[in-house]
N, C-alpha and C positions, 0 to 999 in steps of 0.2 A: 326806118333808118336810124343808123347809129350816130352817137354825139360825142365828139371827141371833146373832153372838157378841159383838158391840158393835164389831167392828174389820171386819166383814165379813158375806159371806153364804156359809156351808158348805152344799155338797149332800152327801147321803150316796150311794155306789155300793158295789159289791163289787170285790176286786182280782182283775183277770184273771190275774195272775202274782203272783211272789213281790216284792213294793215293799217290803221290809223295811229296803231300805238306799238308799231314795226318799224320805225323808221331808223336806219342805220342797223338792220337785224339781216341775218341770212335770209333769203327765200329761195326757192325751188319751183321749178316748172309745175304747174298745175296739169289736172288731166283734161282739161281745155286748151285747145291752142292757143298761144300768144297770151297765157294767162299766169300769173304766179301768184303763190300762197306760201304762208311763212314756213319754213324750213322746220324740221326737228331732228334731234337726236339721229335719229333711225331713217332720216331722209333717203329716199330711193327713187331716184339717183341722188347724187350729193348736191347741195346748194349750187344754184347758177350762179350767185353773186351777193351783193348788199343792197338792200332797198334804199334807196336816196332821198324819197320823198315818203308821206304821208296818208296814201291813199285810202278811199271807202270803197267799198265794194262796187266793180265796173268803171272806177278811175284808171287813167292813167298811173300806171307804174313804171317808174324809172330805178333800171338796177344797173348798179356798176357790176360789170361781168371781168373786167381787167383793170390794175391799176390799183392806186391808191385811195382808200376809204377810209373815214371813220368808222367805226363800228360799237356796238355796244356789248360790252362783255361783263360776264359774272363767273366767277373763280373763287373756290373756297382757299387757294393758293395764291401768291403774287404771280403776275404776269410779267416776264421779263423779255426785252429786245430779243426777238430772234425765235421767240417759242413758236411751234406750229400752233395753229388754231383751228376748231372744228366748230360746228353749229351743235349748240346744245339743245334743248327739247323745246325751248321758247325761241329757237332762232338767236338767241345771243351767242357770241364767241366765247370758246372756253378752251382752254389748254389740250392739245390730244395727248391721250393717257398713252402709255407704254403698250397696249396692245392695238392700237388703232394702225391701219394701212394707209389711209388717207387724212389728207388735210385741207382746207380752204382757203387759208391764208397764214400771213407772218405777222408776228407782232413787232411794230415798228417803236414802240414806246413801253415804257414800266409802267406797272399798275399793282398797287397792294392789293391785297385780298379782299373783296366785296366785289361791287356792281360799278361800274363807270363806262363812259366811252375813250377807247383808245384809237 
């Protein structure tokens, strides 16, 4: 059952592995039905959304699939409002490079180079 939190659409899944350190990171659909795992830069298919909690293996994983969400970002350059974002190798948000054809989000805040929540 979908949950509308007022800022987005959240869907319930189960954690395919330990996602305790992946709250507010991009996740992908795992190979097992209704499970998610941490997204990677090469996720195929693309990430389904942003993990809203910090579940361990088999626990309930709440995923924001549409709307506004906090996200963990890591970038060697500043992120600016309007930058297109993709999943990096650890599920963190990164700026889309010039060669990318897809994106998973749009930054609504500025962030200096480095890591942090936006």
